[in-house]
C-alpha positions in Angstrom: -146.4 -134.3 78.9 -144.5 -137.1 77.3 -142.1 -136.3 74.4 -140.1 -138.6 72.1 -136.9 -137.0 70.8 -135.2 -138.7 67.8 -131.8 -139.4 69.2 -128.4 -140.3 67.7 -126.2 -139.9 70.7 -124.6 -136.8 69.1 -124.4 -133.2 70.4 -127.4 -131.7 68.6 -130.0 -134.2 69.8 -128.4 -134.3 73.2 -128.6 -130.5 73.5 -132.2 -130.6 72.3 -133.0 -133.0 75.1 -131.5 -130.6 77.7 -133.6 -127.7 76.3 -136.8 -129.6 76.4 -136.6 -131.4 79.7 -137.9 -128.4 81.7 -141.2 -128.7 79.9 -141.6 -132.4 79.0 -140.9 -135.9 80.2 -138.3 -136.7 77.6 -137.7 -140.1 76.2 -134.8 -140.5 73.7 -135.8 -142.7 70.8 -133.3 -144.1 68.4 -134.8 -145.2 65.1 -132.8 -147.9 63.2 -133.2 -150.6 60.5 -131.6 -153.5 62.3 -128.6 -153.5 60.0 -126.1 -152.8 62.8 -126.2 -152.5 66.6 -125.1 -148.9 66.4 -128.3 -148.0 68.4 -126.3 -149.2 71.5 -124.1 -146.1 71.3 -127.2 -143.9 71.6 -128.5 -146.0 74.5 -125.2 -145.5 76.3 -125.3 -141.8 75.7 -128.9 -141.5 76.8 -128.1 -143.3 80.0 -125.1 -141.1 80.6 -127.4 -138.1 80.3 -130.0 -139.6 82.6 -132.9 -140.0 80.1 -135.3 -142.8 79.3 -134.4 -144.6 76.1 -136.3 -146.6 73.5 -135.5 -148.0 70.1 -137.8 -148.2 67.1 -137.1 -150.5 64.1 -138.0 -148.8 60.9 -139.2 -150.3 57.5 -136.1 -151.8 55.9 -137.4 -151.0 52.4 -137.0 -147.3 53.2 -133.3 -147.9 54.0 -132.8 -149.9 50.8 -134.4 -147.3 48.6 -132.5 -144.4 50.4 -129.2 -146.2 49.9 -130.0 -146.8 46.2 -131.0 -143.1 45.8 -127.7 -142.0 47.5 -125.6 -144.0 45.1 -127.6 -142.8 42.1 -127.3 -139.2 43.3 -123.7 -139.5 44.3 -124.4 -137.7 47.6 -126.4 -138.5 50.7 -128.8 -135.6 51.0 -132.0 -137.0 49.5 -131.5 -140.4 51.1 -130.9 -139.0 54.6 -133.9 -136.7 54.2 -136.2 -139.6 53.2 -135.0 -141.7 56.2 -135.5 -138.8 58.6 -139.1 -138.2 57.4 -139.9 -141.9 57.7 -138.4 -141.9 61.3 -140.5 -138.9 62.3 -143.7 -140.5 60.9 -142.9 -143.7 62.7 -142.2 -142.0 66.1 -145.4 -140.1 65.8 -147.2 -143.4 66.0 -145.7 -144.3 69.4 -148.4 -142.5 71.5 -146.3 -139.6 72.8 -147.9 -136.1 73.2 -145.0 -134.5 71.3 -142.1 -135.5 69.0 -138.9 -133.6 68.4 -135.6 -133.8 66.7 -132.3 -132.0 66.9 -132.3 -130.2 63.6 -130.6 -126.8 63.6 -131.4 -123.6 61.8 -128.6 -124.0 59.3 -128.9 -127.8 58.7 -129.4 -128.6 55.0 -130.3 -132.2 55.8 -132.4 -133.3 57.4 -134.8 -130.5 57.7 -138.6 -130.3 58.2 -140.6 -127.5 56.5 -143.4 -125.7 58.2 -145.9 -127.5 56.0 -144.4 -130.9 56.9 -144.5 -130.1 60.6 -148.1 -129.0 60.4 -149.0 -132.2 58.5 -147.3 -134.4 61.1 -149.3 -132.6 63.8 -152.6 -132.7 62.0 -152.4 -136.3 61.0 -151.0 -137.7 64.2 -152.4 -135.5 66.9 -149.0 -134.6 68.3 -146.9 -131.5 68.7 -143.8 -131.4 66.6 -140.9 -129.5 68.1 -137.5 -128.5 66.7 -135.9 -126.8 69.7 -132.7 -126.0 67.9 -134.3 -124.4 64.8 -133.4 -120.9 66.0 -129.8 -121.9 66.8 -126.9 -121.7 64.4 -123.9 -123.9 64.5 -121.8 -121.5 66.6 -124.5 -121.0 69.2 -125.0 -124.8 69.5 -121.3 -125.4 69.8 -120.9 -122.8 72.6 -123.8 -124.4 74.6 -122.5 -127.9 74.0 -119.0 -126.9 75.1 -120.5 -125.6 78.4 -122.9 -128.4 79.2 -121.9 -131.7 77.5 -118.8 -133.9 77.4 -118.4 -134.5 73.7 -116.0 -136.5 71.5 -115.7 -135.4 67.9 -113.9 -136.8 64.9 -114.2 -138.2 61.4 -117.6 -139.7 60.8 -116.4 -143.2 60.2 -114.5 -143.3 63.5 -117.0 -141.8 66.0 -119.4 -144.1 67.7 -122.9 -142.9 66.9 -126.4 -144.1 66.1 -127.6 -141.8 63.3 -128.8 -143.2 60.0 -125.5 -142.9 58.4 -123.8 -146.0 59.8 -126.5 -148.4 58.6 -126.8 -146.7 55.2 -123.0 -147.0 54.8 -123.2 -150.7 55.5 -126.1 -151.2 53.0 -124.2 -149.3 50.3 -121.0 -151.2 50.9 -122.8 -154.6 50.7 -124.7 -153.7 47.5 -122.3 -151.5 45.7 -118.9 -152.0 47.3 -116.8 -150.0 49.8 -115.6 -147.5 47.1 -119.3 -146.5 46.6 -119.4 -145.4 50.3 -116.5 -143.1 49.8 -118.1 -141.7 46.6 -121.4 -141.0 48.4 -120.2 -139.6 51.7 -117.9 -136.6 51.8 -115.4 -136.4 54.7 -117.2 -134.8 57.7 -117.0 -134.6 61.4 -119.5 -136.2 63.8 -120.0 -136.0 67.6 -120.8 -138.4 70.4 -121.9 -137.4 73.8 -120.4 -139.1 76.9 -122.5 -137.2 79.5 -123.0 -133.9 81.1 -120.2 -131.5 82.2 
């Protein structure tokens, strides 16, 4: 069966791919808005792991409304959640048997409820999988350390292809660079260079 995994090039989505590839033909899909070329980081990570890779351009109005919401809220949570839900909806339309993401048990954002998962499956005729939903941060980190070559560091310095880079760019263009610092707290991101 064919599976599309929403992919950022980071450790969580990379570990999710490793967990799923015994059961599915995994294609890593990076959803983006065409604001930056950050998707190339995910492509390089996917190739380093040996997976098929595709991109999917999302509706730019979703990014614009998410960026506005983030500035209004003063934090990224609701905007990131909206973008992730839109990305899942869009990937469900690609014709794969199953779709997945790398959300963990203790992720606050993004997260997909049981009701949302059931709705995706019913409306699109796909299976939705969240293979890391039973794994906490420590379990993920131990598995990653054993199986993946990972670079970690401050979010603004690590090459990655999650939604954050494009949303940062949109916020800076519309509201100024200081708004980006107000919305996004300092946090660590990861980028996968390959398998160990």
